[in-house]
C-alpha positions as CSV (number, residue, x, y, z in Angstrom):
1,M,123.4,121.9,92.0
2,Q,120.9,119.2,92.8
3,T,118.5,118.2,89.9
4,I,115.2,116.4,90.1
5,L,114.2,114.4,87.0
6,G,110.4,114.0,86.9
7,A,109.8,116.9,89.3
8,S,106.1,117.5,88.6
9,G,104.7,114.6,90.7
10,Q,104.0,114.7,94.4
11,I,107.3,113.0,95.3
12,G,109.3,115.5,93.2
13,E,107.5,118.5,94.6
14,E,108.0,117.4,98.2
15,L,111.6,116.6,97.5
16,A,112.2,120.1,96.0
17,R,110.7,121.6,99.1
18,T,112.7,119.6,101.6
19,L,116.0,120.1,99.7
20,H,115.4,123.8,99.7
21,D,114.5,124.0,103.4
22,N,117.3,121.8,104.7
23,F,120.1,121.3,102.2
24,T,120.5,123.7,99.2
25,T,118.7,126.4,97.3
26,D,120.6,125.4,94.1
27,I,117.9,123.2,92.7
28,Q,116.9,122.4,89.1
29,L,113.5,120.9,88.3
30,V,113.2,118.8,85.2
31,S,110.0,117.6,83.5
32,R,108.2,118.2,80.2
33,N,106.4,121.2,81.8
34,P,108.3,122.1,85.0
35,K,106.9,124.6,87.5
36,K,108.7,126.3,90.4
37,V,108.1,124.9,93.9
38,N,110.5,127.3,95.6
39,P,111.3,130.9,94.4
40,T,114.9,130.0,93.6
41,D,114.3,126.9,91.6
42,K,115.7,126.6,88.1
43,L,113.5,125.0,85.4
44,F,114.5,122.8,82.6
45,S,112.1,121.2,80.1
46,A,113.2,117.8,78.9
47,D,111.8,114.4,77.8
48,L,113.7,111.7,79.5
49,L,113.0,109.4,76.6
50,D,115.3,111.6,74.5
51,A,119.0,110.8,75.3
52,E,120.3,114.2,74.3
53,Q,117.7,116.1,76.2
54,T,118.5,114.0,79.3
55,K,122.2,114.7,79.0
56,A,121.5,118.4,78.8
57,A,119.1,118.2,81.8
58,V,121.8,116.5,83.9
59,A,124.7,118.9,83.0
60,G,126.0,120.8,85.9
61,A,124.4,118.6,88.6
62,E,126.3,117.1,91.5
63,I,123.3,115.0,92.6
64,V,120.4,113.8,90.4
65,Y,117.2,112.4,91.7
66,L,115.1,110.2,89.4
67,T,111.6,110.5,90.6
68,A,109.7,110.1,87.3
69,G,106.6,108.1,87.1
70,L,104.4,106.6,84.4
71,P,100.7,106.0,84.2
72,M,99.5,102.5,85.2
73,D,99.9,101.3,81.6
74,T,101.8,98.1,81.2
75,E,102.8,98.7,77.6
76,R,104.3,102.1,78.3
77,W,106.2,100.7,81.3
78,V,107.7,97.9,79.3
79,V,108.8,100.1,76.5
80,Q,109.7,103.4,78.2
81,W,111.3,102.5,81.5
82,P,114.4,100.8,80.1
83,I,114.9,103.8,77.7
84,M,114.6,106.3,80.5
85,M,117.0,104.4,82.9
86,S,119.6,104.0,80.1
87,N,119.4,107.6,79.3
88,V,119.7,108.8,82.9
89,I,122.7,106.4,83.6
90,E,124.5,107.6,80.5
91,A,123.8,111.2,81.3
92,C,125.1,110.9,84.9
93,A,128.1,108.9,83.8
94,L,128.9,111.6,81.2
95,H,128.7,114.5,83.7
96,G,130.0,112.7,86.8
97,A,126.7,113.2,88.6
98,R,125.6,110.9,91.4
99,L,122.2,109.3,91.0
100,V,119.4,108.7,93.5
101,F,116.8,106.4,92.1
102,F,113.3,106.4,93.6
103,D,112.1,102.9,93.2
104,N,109.0,100.8,94.1
105,T,108.5,97.2,95.3
106,Y,106.8,95.7,92.2
107,M,109.7,93.3,91.7
108,Y,109.4,91.7,95.1
109,P,107.6,88.4,95.8
110,Q,104.0,89.1,96.6
111,T,103.9,87.0,99.7
112,S,103.6,87.7,103.5
113,A,107.4,87.3,104.0
114,P,108.9,90.6,105.2
115,H,110.6,92.6,102.4
116,T,114.1,93.9,103.3
117,E,116.9,95.5,101.1
118,S,118.2,92.0,100.5
119,T,115.0,90.4,99.3
120,S,115.4,88.6,96.0
121,F,113.4,89.8,93.0
122,K,110.5,87.6,92.0
123,P,108.1,89.7,89.9
124,N,104.6,88.6,89.2
125,G,103.9,90.4,85.9
126,A,105.3,92.6,83.1
127,K,105.5,95.8,85.2
128,G,107.3,93.9,88.0
129,K,109.7,92.4,85.5
130,V,110.7,95.7,83.9
131,R,111.2,97.3,87.4
132,A,113.5,94.3,88.3
133,Q,115.3,94.9,85.0
134,I,116.0,98.6,85.5
135,A,116.9,98.2,89.1
136,S,119.4,95.4,88.1
137,Q,120.7,97.6,85.3
138,L,121.5,100.4,87.8
139,M,123.0,98.1,90.3
140,Q,125.3,96.7,87.5
141,A,126.3,100.2,86.5
142,M,127.2,100.9,90.2
143,A,129.2,97.6,90.4
144,D,131.0,98.5,87.2
145,G,132.0,101.9,88.6
146,K,130.1,103.6,85.8
147,V,128.0,105.7,88.1
148,E,127.9,106.4,91.8
149,A,124.3,105.9,92.9
150,M,121.8,104.6,95.4
151,I,118.3,103.1,95.2
152,C,115.6,104.4,97.5
153,R,112.6,102.0,97.6
154,A,109.1,102.7,98.9
155,P,106.0,100.6,99.3
156,E,102.4,101.7,98.5
157,F,101.9,105.5,98.9
158,Y,99.3,107.6,100.6
159,G,99.5,111.3,101.1
160,P,98.3,114.9,100.4
161,G,98.3,117.0,97.3
162,K,98.3,115.1,94.0
163,T,99.6,111.8,95.5
164,Q,98.6,109.1,93.0
165,S,98.1,105.6,94.6
166,I,95.7,102.9,94.9
167,T,95.1,103.8,98.6
168,N,94.4,107.4,97.7
169,S,92.1,106.7,94.8
170,T,90.1,103.8,96.2
171,I,90.2,104.5,99.9
172,I,91.1,108.0,101.0
173,N,89.3,110.0,98.3
174,N,86.1,108.1,98.8
175,V,86.1,108.1,102.6
176,K,86.8,111.9,102.5
177,K,83.6,112.6,100.5
178,G,81.5,110.1,102.4
179,A,81.3,107.5,99.6
180,P,82.0,103.8,100.1
181,A,85.7,103.0,99.8
182,R,86.8,100.1,97.6
183,V,89.1,97.4,99.0
184,F,90.9,94.9,96.9
185,L,90.2,91.2,97.8
186,R,90.5,91.4,101.7
187,D,90.1,93.9,104.4
188,D,92.0,92.0,107.1
189,T,95.6,91.9,105.8
190,L,98.2,94.3,107.2
191,R,99.3,97.0,104.7
192,S,102.7,98.8,104.6
193,L,102.0,102.4,103.5
194,I,104.4,105.3,103.2
195,Y,103.4,108.9,103.6
196,T,104.7,110.7,100.5
197,P,106.3,113.7,102.4
198,D,108.2,111.2,104.5
199,A,109.5,109.4,101.4
200,S,110.8,112.7,100.0
201,R,112.3,113.9,103.3
202,A,114.1,110.5,103.7
203,M,115.4,110.6,100.1
204,A,116.7,114.1,100.5
205,L,118.5,113.1,103.7
206,L,120.0,110.0,102.0
207,G,121.2,112.0,99.0
208,N,123.0,114.4,101.2
209,T,124.6,111.7,103.5
210,A,128.1,110.8,102.4
211,D,128.1,107.1,103.6
212,A,124.7,106.3,102.1
213,W,125.9,105.9,98.5
214,G,126.4,102.6,96.8
215,Q,123.5,101.0,98.7
216,V,119.8,100.1,98.5
217,W,117.6,101.8,101.1
218,H,114.0,101.1,102.2
219,L,112.4,104.4,103.0
220,P,110.7,104.7,106.4
221,C,107.1,104.0,107.0
222,D,105.0,103.6,110.2
223,D,105.6,100.2,111.7
224,N,102.2,100.3,113.3
225,R,100.7,98.6,110.3
226,L,97.0,98.6,109.8
227,T,94.5,96.5,107.9
228,Y,92.4,98.4,105.4
229,R,89.5,97.8,107.8
230,Q,91.4,99.7,110.5
231,F,92.7,102.3,108.1
232,I,89.3,103.1,106.8
233,A,87.9,103.4,110.4
234,L,90.7,105.8,111.3
235,A,90.2,107.8,108.1
236,A,86.4,108.0,108.8
237,E,87.1,109.2,112.4
238,V,89.5,111.9,111.1
239,F,87.3,113.0,108.2
240,G,84.0,112.8,110.2
241,T,82.4,110.4,107.7
242,K,80.8,107.0,108.0
243,G,83.7,104.9,106.7
244,E,81.6,102.5,104.6
245,Y,83.5,100.2,102.2
246,K,83.1,97.3,99.8
247,V,85.5,94.5,99.4
248,L,85.9,93.8,95.6
249,K,86.4,90.2,94.7
250,Q,88.7,88.9,92.0
251,W,86.0,88.4,89.4
252,Q,84.8,92.0,89.9
253,L,88.3,93.4,89.5
254,S,88.9,91.2,86.4
255,L,85.6,92.5,84.9
256,A,86.7,96.1,85.7
257,G,90.0,95.5,83.9
258,L,88.1,94.7,80.6
259,V,87.0,98.4,80.4
260,N,89.4,100.3,82.6
261,K,93.1,100.5,81.7
262,T,94.2,101.5,85.2
263,A,92.4,98.5,86.7
264,R,93.9,96.2,84.0
265,G,97.3,97.6,84.8
266,A,97.0,96.9,88.5
267,A,96.0,93.3,88.0
268,E,99.5,91.9,88.5
269,L,99.6,93.5,92.0
270,L,96.5,91.8,93.3
271,P,98.3,88.9,95.1
272,R,99.8,91.4,97.5
273,Y,96.3,92.2,98.8
274,R,95.6,88.6,99.7
275,V,98.4,88.5,102.3
276,D,100.1,90.7,104.8
277,N,102.4,93.2,103.1
278,I,105.4,93.7,105.4
279,F,107.9,96.3,104.2
280,E,110.9,96.6,106.6
281,S,112.7,99.9,106.9
282,S,114.8,99.1,110.0
283,K,118.1,99.8,108.2
284,F,117.1,103.4,107.6
285,K,115.8,103.9,111.1
286,A,119.0,102.5,112.6
287,R,121.1,104.8,110.5
288,F,118.9,107.9,111.1
289,P,117.3,107.4,114.6
290,D,116.2,111.0,114.8
291,F,114.1,110.8,111.7
292,R,110.5,111.2,112.7
293,V,108.0,109.0,110.8
294,T,104.5,110.4,110.4
295,S,101.9,108.3,112.0
296,Y,98.8,107.3,110.0
297,R,96.6,109.6,112.1
298,E,98.9,112.5,111.5
299,G,99.1,111.9,107.8
300,L,95.3,111.6,107.5
301,E,94.8,114.7,109.6
302,T,97.1,116.6,107.2
303,I,95.0,115.4,104.2
304,H,91.8,116.4,106.0
305,D,93.2,119.9,106.8
306,E,94.3,120.3,103.2
307,S,90.8,119.4,102.0
308,G,89.4,122.0,104.4
309,R,91.6,124.7,103.0
310,Q,90.7,123.8,99.4
311,G,87.0,123.8,100.3
């Protein structure tokens, strides 16, 4: 059995779909209120902050995917992520399950230097520090032989469905409805964006590849990186809207943070918008040369088509 912890988000749903279609129908979805993605899915309700519930959720699994997310709330991240990671590591160790951890890049230096799997951690704020802490905790557990695992790391998201990201909320959702997009700090720096279905497809492939274990993997994204100015122009072309946008300055974002918890929580990430963000996934592409990465146009067209069906 393959079990997805935190299965209710977009990554978890896409992962359940691709596992079912390509690898196994013996899938268990775990969250506080899990819902079936495939007809054969098993459901298990658990709170990953509870050690005993986490152990029960992992029982019987050969492979466990940790895809849980938390709202952009610094205090919750600092308190809850170490608890969840400890509980999941202990549960996997107890039951002999292998662990795939879906990670982000908050712990990386927010500079224009390319990020690879060997990039040293240099977090800018509290959320980055806790992500560095839990990734290091898992790597130590791997080194100690406590658990067999891998880390799958992804940059900024964009995608269909209920994808939650800065790019979706400030760019895509606004361009789609013909409203001005909001760009943080600069519109001329290159962005590395990963399409959420690609992230899930790649993670399923890694989890079912024998020689992928014990490593850190950067999940694949389109190397034809765009600036937000170019991305908005492409989105406007696909959606048939004007593609207007506003570049928000530091003082405006700081002011928004006074009244908006999400904006306040995103503040430590702002330096990455001042410079090119280069996320390298050449290791994955060399190992899996047949994996087809979705282009930005294809991804935006899927989002547009989905909106048309909902309308």
